[in-house]
All heavy atoms as TSV, in Angstrom:
chain	resi	resn	atom	element	x	y	z
A	1	GLU	N	N	7.951	4.805	-3.682
A	1	GLU	CA	C	9.255	5.404	-3.291
A	1	GLU	C	C	9.077	5.825	-1.899
A	1	GLU	O	O	9.927	5.519	-1.022
A	1	GLU	CB	C	9.714	6.427	-4.223
A	1	GLU	CG	C	11.142	6.873	-3.906
A	1	GLU	CD	C	11.652	7.795	-4.923
A	1	GLU	OE1	O	11.535	7.604	-6.113
A	1	GLU	OE2	O	12.193	8.848	-4.436
A	2	TYR	N	N	8.019	6.538	-1.500
A	2	TYR	CA	C	7.855	7.020	-0.155
A	2	TYR	C	C	7.744	5.923	0.829
A	2	TYR	O	O	8.314	6.004	1.867
A	2	TYR	CB	C	6.588	7.988	-0.220
A	2	TYR	CG	C	6.246	8.370	1.296
A	2	TYR	CD1	C	7.071	9.471	1.842
A	2	TYR	CD2	C	5.381	7.695	2.126
A	2	TYR	CE1	C	6.788	9.828	3.151
A	2	TYR	CE2	C	5.118	8.243	3.346
A	2	TYR	CZ	C	5.863	9.223	3.911
A	2	TYR	OH	O	5.645	9.476	5.211
A	3	PHE	N	N	6.874	4.947	0.497
A	3	PHE	CA	C	6.714	3.825	1.462
A	3	PHE	C	C	8.089	3.066	1.732
A	3	PHE	O	O	8.333	2.687	2.788
A	3	PHE	CB	C	5.676	2.814	0.922
A	3	PHE	CG	C	4.240	3.404	1.071
A	3	PHE	CD1	C	3.706	4.130	-0.004
A	3	PHE	CD2	C	3.552	3.319	2.201
A	3	PHE	CE1	C	2.434	4.570	0.080
A	3	PHE	CE2	C	2.282	3.899	2.309
A	3	PHE	CZ	C	1.696	4.597	1.272
A	4	GLY	N	N	8.884	2.943	0.676
A	4	GLY	CA	C	10.084	2.169	0.801
A	4	GLY	C	C	10.936	3.021	1.784
A	4	GLY	O	O	11.772	2.364	2.528
A	5	LYS	N	N	11.103	4.262	1.700
A	5	LYS	CA	C	11.834	5.056	2.471
A	5	LYS	C	C	11.414	5.286	3.970
A	5	LYS	O	O	12.149	5.246	4.911
A	5	LYS	CB	C	11.955	6.552	2.008
A	5	LYS	CG	C	12.821	6.529	0.725
A	5	LYS	CD	C	12.975	7.874	0.162
A	5	LYS	CE	C	13.825	8.032	-1.119
A	5	LYS	NZ	N	13.908	9.381	-1.698
A	6	SER	N	N	10.136	5.368	4.039
A	6	SER	CA	C	9.523	5.654	5.503
A	6	SER	C	C	9.129	4.284	6.239
A	6	SER	O	O	9.174	4.275	7.461
A	6	SER	CB	C	8.206	6.383	5.387
A	6	SER	OG	O	7.145	5.660	4.729
A	7	VAL	N	N	8.850	3.300	5.580
A	7	VAL	CA	C	8.434	1.840	6.188
A	7	VAL	C	C	9.511	0.810	5.985
A	7	VAL	O	O	9.931	0.175	6.934
A	7	VAL	CB	C	7.076	1.503	5.731
A	7	VAL	CG1	C	6.635	0.321	6.337
A	7	VAL	CG2	C	6.096	2.637	6.024
A	8	GLY	N	N	9.850	0.555	4.699
A	8	GLY	CA	C	10.698	-0.547	4.486
A	8	GLY	C	C	10.645	-0.956	3.003
A	8	GLY	O	O	9.873	-0.387	2.217
A	9	SER	N	N	11.259	-2.009	2.759
A	9	SER	CA	C	11.354	-2.535	1.278
A	9	SER	C	C	10.017	-2.865	0.769
A	9	SER	O	O	9.234	-3.617	1.304
A	9	SER	CB	C	12.272	-3.806	1.289
A	9	SER	OG	O	12.416	-4.239	-0.043
A	10	VAL	N	N	9.795	-2.235	-0.443
A	10	VAL	CA	C	8.479	-2.571	-1.113
A	10	VAL	C	C	8.695	-3.551	-2.238
A	10	VAL	O	O	9.622	-3.468	-3.041
A	10	VAL	CB	C	7.870	-1.253	-1.806
A	10	VAL	CG1	C	6.649	-1.509	-2.692
A	10	VAL	CG2	C	7.571	-0.278	-0.589
A	11	LYS	N	N	7.892	-4.457	-2.391
A	11	LYS	CA	C	8.042	-5.662	-3.340
A	11	LYS	C	C	7.347	-5.096	-4.740
A	11	LYS	O	O	7.722	-5.423	-5.835
A	11	LYS	CB	C	7.592	-6.942	-2.941
A	11	LYS	CG	C	7.793	-8.057	-3.731
A	11	LYS	CD	C	7.346	-9.376	-3.021
A	11	LYS	CE	C	7.769	-10.615	-3.787
A	11	LYS	NZ	N	7.193	-11.706	-3.059
A	12	LYS	N	N	6.107	-4.670	-4.505
A	12	LYS	CA	C	5.318	-4.255	-5.770
A	12	LYS	C	C	4.209	-3.252	-5.374
A	12	LYS	O	O	3.726	-3.103	-4.324
A	12	LYS	CB	C	4.457	-5.531	-6.178
A	12	LYS	CG	C	3.588	-5.467	-7.292
A	12	LYS	CD	C	2.834	-6.696	-7.614
A	12	LYS	CE	C	1.888	-6.546	-8.808
A	12	LYS	NZ	N	1.120	-7.659	-9.046
A	13	VAL	N	N	3.958	-2.249	-6.370
A	13	VAL	CA	C	3.004	-1.171	-6.234
A	13	VAL	C	C	2.082	-1.288	-7.408
A	13	VAL	O	O	2.635	-1.376	-8.599
A	13	VAL	CB	C	3.657	0.107	-6.022
A	13	VAL	CG1	C	2.654	1.209	-6.030
A	13	VAL	CG2	C	4.497	0.192	-4.909
A	14	SER	N	N	0.863	-1.163	-7.206
A	14	SER	CA	C	-0.063	-1.017	-8.362
A	14	SER	C	C	-0.979	0.016	-8.014
A	14	SER	O	O	-1.593	0.240	-6.990
A	14	SER	CB	C	-0.822	-2.437	-8.653
A	14	SER	OG	O	-1.695	-2.610	-7.596
A	15	LEU	N	N	-1.211	1.121	-8.942
A	15	LEU	CA	C	-1.984	2.199	-8.947
A	15	LEU	C	C	-3.274	1.991	-9.670
A	15	LEU	O	O	-3.105	1.378	-10.679
A	15	LEU	CB	C	-1.143	3.550	-9.358
A	15	LEU	CG	C	0.072	3.856	-8.686
A	15	LEU	CD1	C	0.720	4.830	-9.368
A	15	LEU	CD2	C	-0.040	4.140	-7.239
A	16	GLN	N	N	-4.321	2.646	-9.191
A	16	GLN	CA	C	-5.597	2.537	-9.986
A	16	GLN	C	C	-5.941	3.865	-10.563
A	16	GLN	O	O	-5.844	4.894	-10.026
A	16	GLN	CB	C	-6.744	2.101	-8.973
A	16	GLN	CG	C	-6.584	0.717	-8.448
A	16	GLN	CD	C	-7.664	0.376	-7.575
A	16	GLN	OE1	O	-8.780	0.826	-7.750
A	16	GLN	NE2	N	-7.400	-0.619	-6.687
A	17	TYR	N	N	-6.323	3.791	-11.846
A	17	TYR	CA	C	-6.857	4.870	-12.752
A	17	TYR	C	C	-8.136	4.711	-13.147
A	17	TYR	O	O	-8.601	3.656	-13.480
A	17	TYR	CB	C	-5.835	5.091	-13.845
A	17	TYR	CG	C	-4.342	5.222	-13.482
A	17	TYR	CD1	C	-3.450	4.248	-13.378
A	17	TYR	CD2	C	-3.942	6.616	-13.164
A	17	TYR	CE1	C	-2.148	4.449	-12.858
A	17	TYR	CE2	C	-2.594	6.819	-12.771
A	17	TYR	CZ	C	-1.758	5.695	-12.677
A	17	TYR	OH	O	-0.503	5.942	-12.212
A	18	ASN	N	N	-8.757	5.912	-13.485
A	18	ASN	CA	C	-10.147	5.897	-13.982
A	18	ASN	C	C	-10.026	5.760	-15.596
A	18	ASN	O	O	-8.936	5.609	-16.168
A	18	ASN	CB	C	-11.105	7.004	-13.580
A	18	ASN	CG	C	-10.486	8.392	-14.190
A	18	ASN	OD1	O	-9.730	8.433	-14.973
A	18	ASN	ND2	N	-10.943	9.442	-13.456
A	19	GLN	N	N	-11.147	5.629	-16.226
A	19	GLN	CA	C	-11.237	5.516	-17.743
A	19	GLN	C	C	-10.499	6.663	-18.518
A	19	GLN	O	O	-10.059	6.402	-19.592
A	19	GLN	CB	C	-12.572	5.441	-18.192
A	19	GLN	CG	C	-13.395	4.233	-17.839
A	19	GLN	CD	C	-14.077	4.580	-16.265
A	19	GLN	OE1	O	-13.890	5.500	-15.672
A	19	GLN	NE2	N	-14.711	3.503	-15.863
A	20	THR	N	N	-10.299	7.813	-17.818
A	20	THR	CA	C	-9.524	8.984	-18.460
A	20	THR	C	C	-8.179	8.986	-18.195
A	20	THR	O	O	-7.456	9.858	-18.669
A	20	THR	CB	C	-10.325	10.166	-18.188
A	20	THR	OG1	O	-10.084	10.498	-16.819
A	20	THR	CG2	C	-11.799	10.322	-18.512
A	21	GLY	N	N	-7.696	7.982	-17.376
A	21	GLY	CA	C	-6.319	7.966	-17.094
A	21	GLY	C	C	-5.885	8.779	-15.861
A	21	GLY	O	O	-4.764	8.827	-15.361
A	22	GLN	N	N	-7.016	9.382	-15.066
A	22	GLN	CA	C	-6.738	10.134	-13.867
A	22	GLN	C	C	-6.578	9.197	-12.679
A	22	GLN	O	O	-7.347	8.280	-12.571
A	22	GLN	CB	C	-7.784	11.099	-13.734
A	22	GLN	CG	C	-7.707	12.036	-12.482
A	22	GLN	CD	C	-8.592	12.982	-12.299
A	22	GLN	OE1	O	-9.875	12.884	-12.902
A	22	GLN	NE2	N	-8.407	14.191	-11.513
A	23	SER	N	N	-5.702	9.495	-11.783
A	23	SER	CA	C	-5.491	8.570	-10.669
A	23	SER	C	C	-6.710	8.784	-9.691
A	23	SER	O	O	-7.356	9.652	-9.613
A	23	SER	CB	C	-4.271	9.057	-9.873
A	23	SER	OG	O	-4.271	8.383	-8.475
A	24	ARG	N	N	-7.185	7.460	-9.225
A	24	ARG	CA	C	-8.277	7.248	-8.347
A	24	ARG	C	C	-7.857	7.603	-6.948
A	24	ARG	O	O	-8.690	7.593	-6.050
A	24	ARG	CB	C	-8.955	6.022	-8.494
A	24	ARG	CG	C	-9.556	5.704	-9.924
A	24	ARG	CD	C	-10.291	4.409	-9.871
A	24	ARG	NE	N	-11.279	4.373	-8.886
A	24	ARG	CZ	C	-11.671	3.202	-8.334
A	24	ARG	NH1	N	-10.975	2.069	-8.599
A	24	ARG	NH2	N	-12.486	3.207	-7.352
A	25	GLY	N	N	-6.584	7.692	-6.795
A	25	GLY	CA	C	-6.021	7.960	-5.333
A	25	GLY	C	C	-5.931	6.641	-4.624
A	25	GLY	O	O	-5.956	6.558	-3.369
A	26	ILE	N	N	-5.952	5.422	-5.255
A	26	ILE	CA	C	-5.920	4.182	-4.641
A	26	ILE	C	C	-4.717	3.362	-5.130
A	26	ILE	O	O	-4.436	3.412	-6.260
A	26	ILE	CB	C	-7.165	3.309	-5.009
A	26	ILE	CG1	C	-8.439	4.125	-4.499
A	26	ILE	CG2	C	-7.093	1.904	-4.381
A	26	ILE	CD1	C	-9.670	3.477	-4.973
A	27	ALA	N	N	-3.953	2.860	-4.085
A	27	ALA	CA	C	-2.817	1.968	-4.491
A	27	ALA	C	C	-2.835	0.752	-3.632
A	27	ALA	O	O	-3.156	0.653	-2.451
A	27	ALA	CB	C	-1.513	2.826	-4.371
A	28	ASP	N	N	-2.253	-0.337	-4.253
A	28	ASP	CA	C	-2.116	-1.576	-3.575
A	28	ASP	C	C	-0.489	-1.674	-3.356
A	28	ASP	O	O	0.149	-1.543	-4.496
A	28	ASP	CB	C	-2.604	-2.793	-4.281
A	28	ASP	CG	C	-4.163	-2.637	-4.349
A	28	ASP	OD1	O	-4.820	-2.346	-3.323
A	28	ASP	OD2	O	-4.711	-3.013	-5.422
A	29	ILE	N	N	-0.004	-1.794	-2.147
A	29	ILE	CA	C	1.378	-1.892	-1.947
A	29	ILE	C	C	1.651	-3.205	-1.357
A	29	ILE	O	O	1.244	-3.559	-0.281
A	29	ILE	CB	C	1.955	-0.759	-0.989
A	29	ILE	CG1	C	1.558	0.618	-1.838
A	29	ILE	CG2	C	3.406	-0.789	-0.792
A	29	ILE	CD1	C	1.539	1.772	-0.935
A	30	MET	N	N	2.729	-4.047	-1.878
A	30	MET	CA	C	3.092	-5.195	-1.486
A	30	MET	C	C	4.531	-5.077	-0.816
A	30	MET	O	O	5.327	-4.703	-1.570
A	30	MET	CB	C	3.131	-6.335	-2.389
A	30	MET	CG	C	3.516	-7.758	-1.774
A	30	MET	SD	S	3.451	-8.936	-3.199
A	30	MET	CE	C	1.820	-9.065	-3.633
A	31	PHE	N	N	4.646	-5.317	0.476
A	31	PHE	CA	C	5.975	-5.124	1.159
A	31	PHE	C	C	6.734	-6.463	1.108
A	31	PHE	O	O	6.067	-7.559	1.032
A	31	PHE	CB	C	5.686	-4.584	2.514
A	31	PHE	CG	C	5.292	-3.325	2.601
A	31	PHE	CD1	C	3.928	-2.951	2.689
A	31	PHE	CD2	C	6.209	-2.130	2.687
A	31	PHE	CE1	C	3.428	-1.675	2.848
A	31	PHE	CE2	C	5.570	-0.922	2.783
A	31	PHE	CZ	C	4.355	-0.582	2.805
A	32	SER	N	N	7.986	-6.410	1.284
A	32	SER	CA	C	8.817	-7.663	1.203
A	32	SER	C	C	8.716	-8.554	2.425
A	32	SER	O	O	8.870	-9.719	2.366
A	32	SER	CB	C	10.261	-7.283	1.011
A	32	SER	OG	O	10.737	-6.450	2.087
A	33	LYS	N	N	8.226	-7.946	3.539
A	33	LYS	CA	C	8.076	-8.580	4.788
A	33	LYS	C	C	6.591	-8.303	5.378
A	33	LYS	O	O	6.270	-7.036	5.346
A	33	LYS	CB	C	9.065	-8.213	5.802
A	33	LYS	CG	C	10.441	-8.607	5.312
A	33	LYS	CD	C	11.454	-8.288	6.359
A	33	LYS	CE	C	12.882	-8.575	5.930
A	33	LYS	NZ	N	13.983	-8.132	6.898
A	34	PRO	N	N	5.814	-9.306	5.850
A	34	PRO	CA	C	4.525	-9.017	6.427
A	34	PRO	C	C	4.578	-7.861	7.539
A	34	PRO	O	O	3.709	-7.184	7.574
A	34	PRO	CB	C	4.074	-10.316	6.955
A	34	PRO	CG	C	4.849	-11.402	6.217
A	34	PRO	CD	C	6.204	-10.638	5.968
A	35	GLY	N	N	5.611	-7.871	8.418
A	35	GLY	CA	C	5.526	-6.968	9.424
A	35	GLY	C	C	5.515	-5.520	8.970
A	35	GLY	O	O	5.174	-4.528	9.665
A	36	LEU	N	N	6.086	-5.266	7.845
A	36	LEU	CA	C	6.244	-3.911	7.202
A	36	LEU	C	C	4.917	-3.463	6.865
A	36	LEU	O	O	4.627	-2.167	6.986
A	36	LEU	CB	C	7.213	-3.888	6.028
A	36	LEU	CG	C	8.641	-4.217	6.333
A	36	LEU	CD1	C	9.412	-4.099	5.103
A	36	LEU	CD2	C	9.190	-3.179	7.274
A	37	ALA	N	N	3.922	-4.228	6.414
A	37	ALA	CA	C	2.633	-3.852	6.056
A	37	ALA	C	C	1.830	-3.493	7.341
A	37	ALA	O	O	1.191	-2.375	7.324
A	37	ALA	CB	C	1.882	-4.997	5.403
A	38	ALA	N	N	1.971	-4.095	8.463
A	38	ALA	CA	C	1.420	-3.786	9.666
A	38	ALA	C	C	1.922	-2.357	10.098
A	38	ALA	O	O	1.283	-1.570	10.576
A	38	ALA	CB	C	1.567	-4.866	10.690
A	39	LYS	N	N	3.266	-2.238	9.972
A	39	LYS	CA	C	3.870	-0.987	10.369
A	39	LYS	C	C	3.380	0.162	9.629
A	39	LYS	O	O	3.163	1.310	10.072
A	39	LYS	CB	C	5.395	-1.066	10.160
A	39	LYS	CG	C	6.261	0.081	10.631
A	39	LYS	CD	C	7.675	-0.114	10.425
A	39	LYS	CE	C	8.392	1.288	10.641
A	39	LYS	NZ	N	9.829	1.264	10.414
A	40	ALA	N	N	3.195	0.031	8.291
A	40	ALA	CA	C	2.704	1.100	7.402
A	40	ALA	C	C	1.319	1.371	7.739
A	40	ALA	O	O	0.912	2.691	7.841
A	40	ALA	CB	C	2.692	0.647	6.055
A	41	ALA	N	N	0.369	0.392	8.084
A	41	ALA	CA	C	-1.011	0.626	8.423
A	41	ALA	C	C	-1.022	1.434	9.685
A	41	ALA	O	O	-1.750	2.388	9.805
A	41	ALA	CB	C	-1.676	-0.632	8.483
A	42	LYS	N	N	-0.241	1.090	10.666
A	42	LYS	CA	C	-0.160	1.799	11.991
A	42	LYS	C	C	0.355	3.130	11.850
A	42	LYS	O	O	-0.277	4.049	12.390
A	42	LYS	CB	C	0.629	0.931	13.024
A	42	LYS	CG	C	0.672	1.496	14.372
A	42	LYS	CD	C	1.436	0.708	15.254
A	42	LYS	CE	C	1.628	1.248	16.578
A	42	LYS	NZ	N	2.412	0.549	17.556
A	43	GLU	N	N	1.391	3.454	11.172
A	43	GLU	CA	C	2.169	4.752	11.164
A	43	GLU	C	C	1.558	5.608	10.229
A	43	GLU	O	O	1.588	6.924	10.458
A	43	GLU	CB	C	3.634	4.481	10.955
A	43	GLU	CG	C	4.367	3.833	11.989
A	43	GLU	CD	C	5.757	3.660	11.828
A	43	GLU	OE1	O	6.254	4.201	10.813
A	43	GLU	OE2	O	6.584	2.893	12.481
A	44	LEU	N	N	0.966	5.210	9.044
A	44	LEU	CA	C	0.585	6.169	7.996
A	44	LEU	C	C	-0.894	6.302	7.875
A	44	LEU	O	O	-1.366	7.253	7.170
A	44	LEU	CB	C	1.026	5.585	6.588
A	44	LEU	CG	C	2.581	5.477	6.614
A	44	LEU	CD1	C	3.092	4.738	5.239
A	44	LEU	CD2	C	3.399	6.644	6.853
A	45	ASN	N	N	-1.773	5.524	8.549
A	45	ASN	CA	C	-3.169	5.683	8.542
A	45	ASN	C	C	-3.586	7.086	9.034
A	45	ASN	O	O	-3.215	7.539	10.109
A	45	ASN	CB	C	-3.893	4.595	9.270
A	45	ASN	CG	C	-5.360	4.514	8.982
A	45	ASN	OD1	O	-5.821	4.631	7.809
A	45	ASN	ND2	N	-6.092	4.345	10.005
A	46	GLY	N	N	-4.270	7.729	8.193
A	46	GLY	CA	C	-4.682	9.115	8.655
A	46	GLY	C	C	-3.756	10.234	8.207
A	46	GLY	O	O	-4.216	11.465	8.350
A	47	MET	N	N	-2.658	9.914	7.781
A	47	MET	CA	C	-1.652	10.891	7.260
A	47	MET	C	C	-2.200	11.682	6.158
A	47	MET	O	O	-2.844	11.176	5.307
A	47	MET	CB	C	-0.276	10.255	6.947
A	47	MET	CG	C	0.750	11.253	6.580
A	47	MET	SD	S	2.343	10.463	6.163
A	47	MET	CE	C	2.112	10.318	4.393
A	48	LEU	N	N	-2.065	13.029	6.081
A	48	LEU	CA	C	-2.631	13.844	4.977
A	48	LEU	C	C	-1.674	13.669	3.823
A	48	LEU	O	O	-0.462	13.833	3.839
A	48	LEU	CB	C	-2.710	15.270	5.406
A	48	LEU	CG	C	-3.717	15.577	6.422
A	48	LEU	CD1	C	-3.775	17.071	6.716
A	48	LEU	CD2	C	-5.060	15.125	6.040
A	49	VAL	N	N	-2.390	13.430	2.569
A	49	VAL	CA	C	-1.655	13.253	1.324
A	49	VAL	C	C	-2.481	14.130	0.446
A	49	VAL	O	O	-3.682	13.790	0.295
A	49	VAL	CB	C	-1.583	11.803	0.843
A	49	VAL	CG1	C	-0.862	11.800	-0.640
A	49	VAL	CG2	C	-0.799	11.009	1.735
A	50	ASP	N	N	-2.045	15.094	-0.189
A	50	ASP	CA	C	-2.704	16.066	-1.055
A	50	ASP	C	C	-4.026	16.596	-0.402
A	50	ASP	O	O	-5.152	16.635	-0.819
A	50	ASP	CB	C	-3.047	15.457	-2.364
A	50	ASP	CG	C	-1.889	15.137	-3.249
A	50	ASP	OD1	O	-0.869	15.765	-3.141
A	50	ASP	OD2	O	-1.977	14.147	-4.045
A	51	LYS	N	N	-3.748	16.934	0.881
A	51	LYS	CA	C	-4.759	17.475	1.825
A	51	LYS	C	C	-5.991	16.562	2.058
A	51	LYS	O	O	-7.032	16.910	2.519
A	51	LYS	CB	C	-5.403	18.756	1.172
A	51	LYS	CG	C	-4.356	19.928	1.111
A	51	LYS	CD	C	-4.911	21.121	0.520
A	51	LYS	CE	C	-3.818	22.212	0.308
A	51	LYS	NZ	N	-4.334	23.358	-0.413
A	52	ARG	N	N	-5.714	15.222	1.946
A	52	ARG	CA	C	-6.670	14.188	2.155
A	52	ARG	C	C	-6.088	13.167	3.123
A	52	ARG	O	O	-4.989	12.841	2.940
A	52	ARG	CB	C	-7.233	13.584	0.798
A	52	ARG	CG	C	-7.971	14.559	-0.021
A	52	ARG	CD	C	-8.244	14.002	-1.335
A	52	ARG	NE	N	-8.756	12.748	-1.362
A	52	ARG	CZ	C	-8.909	11.910	-2.452
A	52	ARG	NH1	N	-8.540	12.317	-3.688
A	52	ARG	NH2	N	-9.447	10.800	-2.380
A	53	PRO	N	N	-6.937	12.610	4.118
A	53	PRO	CA	C	-6.251	11.656	5.039
A	53	PRO	C	C	-6.117	10.275	4.252
A	53	PRO	O	O	-6.990	9.927	3.539
A	53	PRO	CB	C	-7.427	11.539	6.014
A	53	PRO	CG	C	-8.660	12.087	5.553
A	53	PRO	CD	C	-8.234	13.058	4.433
A	54	MET	N	N	-4.968	9.593	4.500
A	54	MET	CA	C	-4.713	8.409	3.772
A	54	MET	C	C	-5.367	7.324	4.682
A	54	MET	O	O	-5.517	7.394	5.762
A	54	MET	CB	C	-3.201	8.096	3.843
A	54	MET	CG	C	-2.901	6.832	3.212
A	54	MET	SD	S	-0.994	6.444	3.453
A	54	MET	CE	C	-0.210	7.955	2.959
A	55	LYS	N	N	-5.887	6.372	3.981
A	55	LYS	CA	C	-6.535	5.159	4.634
A	55	LYS	C	C	-5.607	3.995	4.454
A	55	LYS	O	O	-5.520	3.531	3.218
A	55	LYS	CB	C	-7.920	4.922	4.153
A	55	LYS	CG	C	-8.517	3.775	4.868
A	55	LYS	CD	C	-9.946	3.327	4.335
A	55	LYS	CE	C	-10.458	2.147	5.050
A	55	LYS	NZ	N	-11.649	1.665	4.455
A	56	ALA	N	N	-4.930	3.507	5.471
A	56	ALA	CA	C	-3.965	2.437	5.233
A	56	ALA	C	C	-4.448	1.269	6.071
A	56	ALA	O	O	-4.870	1.486	7.184
A	56	ALA	CB	C	-2.621	2.873	5.732
A	57	SER	N	N	-4.595	0.201	5.318
A	57	SER	CA	C	-5.036	-1.142	6.012
A	57	SER	C	C	-4.238	-2.233	5.478
A	57	SER	O	O	-3.538	-2.165	4.433
A	57	SER	CB	C	-6.481	-1.315	5.856
A	57	SER	OG	O	-6.855	-1.499	4.575
A	58	THR	N	N	-4.232	-3.413	6.201
A	58	THR	CA	C	-3.528	-4.531	5.681
A	58	THR	C	C	-4.590	-5.533	5.219
A	58	THR	O	O	-5.664	-5.891	5.696
A	58	THR	CB	C	-2.658	-5.152	6.723
A	58	THR	OG1	O	-3.425	-5.449	7.780
A	58	THR	CG2	C	-1.616	-4.243	7.273
A	59	ILE	N	N	-4.119	-6.324	4.218
A	59	ILE	CA	C	-4.848	-7.514	3.601
A	59	ILE	C	C	-3.903	-8.550	3.539
A	59	ILE	O	O	-2.783	-8.550	2.984
A	59	ILE	CB	C	-5.396	-7.142	2.237
A	59	ILE	CG1	C	-6.345	-5.880	2.311
A	59	ILE	CG2	C	-6.148	-8.417	1.671
A	59	ILE	CD1	C	-6.799	-5.479	0.886
A	60	LEU	N	N	-4.258	-9.774	4.150
A	60	LEU	CA	C	-3.442	-10.921	4.155
A	60	LEU	C	C	-4.032	-11.896	3.153
A	60	LEU	O	O	-5.186	-12.088	3.049
A	60	LEU	CB	C	-3.462	-11.505	5.521
A	60	LEU	CG	C	-3.011	-10.756	6.703
A	60	LEU	CD1	C	-3.162	-11.511	8.078
A	60	LEU	CD2	C	-1.539	-10.350	6.495
A	61	ARG	N	N	-3.065	-12.411	2.400
A	61	ARG	CA	C	-3.405	-13.298	1.203
A	61	ARG	C	C	-2.727	-14.581	1.644
A	61	ARG	O	O	-1.556	-14.723	1.669
A	61	ARG	CB	C	-2.956	-12.693	-0.137
A	61	ARG	CG	C	-3.779	-11.618	-0.539
A	61	ARG	CD	C	-3.315	-11.156	-1.945
A	61	ARG	NE	N	-3.945	-9.920	-2.271
A	61	ARG	CZ	C	-3.698	-9.129	-3.276
A	61	ARG	NH1	N	-2.764	-9.504	-4.022
A	61	ARG	NH2	N	-4.314	-8.062	-3.479
A	62	ALA	N	N	-3.487	-15.640	1.468
A	62	ALA	CA	C	-2.981	-16.951	1.774
A	62	ALA	C	C	-2.363	-17.491	0.396
A	62	ALA	O	O	-3.015	-17.275	-0.613
A	62	ALA	CB	C	-4.001	-17.982	2.191
A	63	LEU	N	N	-1.277	-18.204	0.473
A	63	LEU	CA	C	-0.687	-18.780	-0.621
A	63	LEU	C	C	-1.213	-20.282	-0.819
A	63	LEU	O	O	-1.163	-20.945	0.106
A	63	LEU	CB	C	0.891	-18.902	-0.606
A	63	LEU	CG	C	1.557	-17.504	-0.486
A	63	LEU	CD1	C	2.981	-17.637	-0.214
A	63	LEU	CD2	C	1.370	-16.688	-1.767
A	64	LEU	N	N	-1.706	-20.508	-1.984
A	64	LEU	CA	C	-2.336	-21.726	-2.290
A	64	LEU	C	C	-1.400	-22.700	-2.921
A	64	LEU	O	O	-0.663	-22.423	-3.880
A	64	LEU	CB	C	-3.637	-21.619	-3.187
A	64	LEU	CG	C	-4.760	-20.717	-2.638
A	64	LEU	CD1	C	-5.798	-20.552	-3.640
A	64	LEU	CD2	C	-5.248	-21.216	-1.427
A	65	ASP	N	N	-1.362	-23.996	-2.423
A	65	ASP	CA	C	-0.364	-24.977	-2.961
A	65	ASP	C	C	-1.189	-25.469	-4.141
A	65	ASP	O	O	-2.207	-25.940	-4.235
A	65	ASP	CB	C	-0.296	-26.092	-2.007
A	65	ASP	CG	C	0.670	-27.093	-2.492
A	65	ASP	OD1	O	1.429	-26.827	-3.549
A	65	ASP	OD2	O	0.940	-28.121	-1.701
A	66	SER	N	N	-0.447	-25.405	-5.355
A	66	SER	CA	C	-1.002	-25.935	-6.669
A	66	SER	C	C	-0.992	-27.310	-6.950
A	66	SER	O	O	-1.295	-27.767	-8.093
A	66	SER	CB	C	-0.332	-25.033	-7.802
A	66	SER	OG	O	1.002	-25.296	-7.858
A	67	THR	N	N	-0.451	-28.070	-5.952
A	67	THR	CA	C	-0.313	-29.531	-6.120
A	67	THR	C	C	-1.473	-30.365	-5.667
A	67	THR	O	O	-2.357	-29.810	-4.958
A	67	THR	CB	C	0.879	-30.101	-5.479
A	67	THR	OG1	O	0.732	-29.882	-4.100
A	67	THR	CG2	C	2.120	-29.594	-5.943
Protein backbone atom coordinates (compact mmCIF):
# COMPACT_ATOMS: atom_id res chain seq x y z
CA GLU A 1 0.00 0.00 0.00
CA TYR A 2 2.80 2.44 0.90
CA PHE A 3 4.63 1.92 -2.40
CA GLY A 4 1.46 2.41 -4.39
CA LYS A 5 0.81 5.73 -2.70
CA SER A 6 4.36 7.07 -2.74
CA VAL A 7 5.69 5.71 -6.05
CA GLY A 8 2.89 4.43 -8.27
CA SER A 9 0.73 1.49 -9.21
CA VAL A 10 1.85 -1.86 -7.74
CA LYS A 11 1.09 -5.06 -9.65
CA LYS A 12 2.23 -7.69 -7.10
CA VAL A 13 3.84 -7.92 -3.65
CA SER A 14 5.34 -10.97 -1.99
CA LEU A 15 6.64 -10.95 1.58
CA GLN A 16 9.16 -13.42 2.97
CA TYR A 17 8.69 -15.13 6.35
CA ASN A 18 10.87 -17.48 8.38
CA GLN A 19 9.82 -20.94 9.61
CA THR A 20 8.00 -19.49 12.63
CA GLY A 21 5.96 -17.09 10.49
CA GLN A 22 7.89 -13.98 11.50
CA SER A 23 8.63 -11.47 8.76
CA ARG A 24 12.21 -11.52 7.47
CA GLY A 25 11.86 -7.87 6.46
CA ILE A 26 12.19 -8.74 2.77
CA ALA A 27 9.64 -8.01 0.06
CA ASP A 28 9.56 -8.33 -3.71
CA ILE A 29 7.42 -5.63 -5.30
CA MET A 30 6.39 -5.69 -8.94
CA PHE A 31 5.26 -2.34 -10.31
CA SER A 32 2.87 -1.89 -13.22
CA LYS A 33 5.47 0.12 -15.17
CA PRO A 34 9.27 -0.42 -15.29
CA GLY A 35 9.96 3.27 -14.65
CA LEU A 36 8.19 3.07 -11.30
CA ALA A 37 10.65 0.45 -10.05
CA ALA A 38 13.57 2.74 -10.88
CA LYS A 39 11.78 5.63 -9.16
CA ALA A 40 11.21 3.53 -6.03
CA ALA A 41 14.85 2.42 -5.90
CA LYS A 42 16.08 5.99 -6.27
CA GLU A 43 13.67 7.65 -3.84
CA LEU A 44 13.29 4.99 -1.14
CA ASN A 45 16.76 3.42 -0.88
CA GLY A 46 18.12 4.19 2.58
CA MET A 47 14.78 5.36 4.01
CA LEU A 48 14.29 4.22 7.61
CA VAL A 49 11.59 1.60 8.21
CA ASP A 50 11.22 0.37 11.79
CA LYS A 51 14.50 2.17 12.58
CA ARG A 52 16.35 0.21 9.89
CA PRO A 53 17.47 1.54 6.50
CA MET A 54 15.56 0.12 3.54
CA LYS A 55 17.61 -1.37 0.73
CA ALA A 56 15.77 -0.79 -2.54
CA SER A 57 17.09 -2.07 -5.84
CA THR A 58 15.70 -3.07 -9.21
CA ILE A 59 15.79 -6.45 -10.87
CA LEU A 60 14.93 -6.74 -14.52
CA ARG A 61 13.41 -9.98 -15.77
CA ALA A 62 13.30 -10.89 -19.41
CA LEU A 63 10.10 -12.39 -20.73
CA LEU A 64 10.76 -15.62 -22.58
CA ASP A 65 8.81 -16.56 -25.67
CA SER A 66 7.37 -20.05 -25.10
CA THR A 67 7.06 -20.83 -28.82
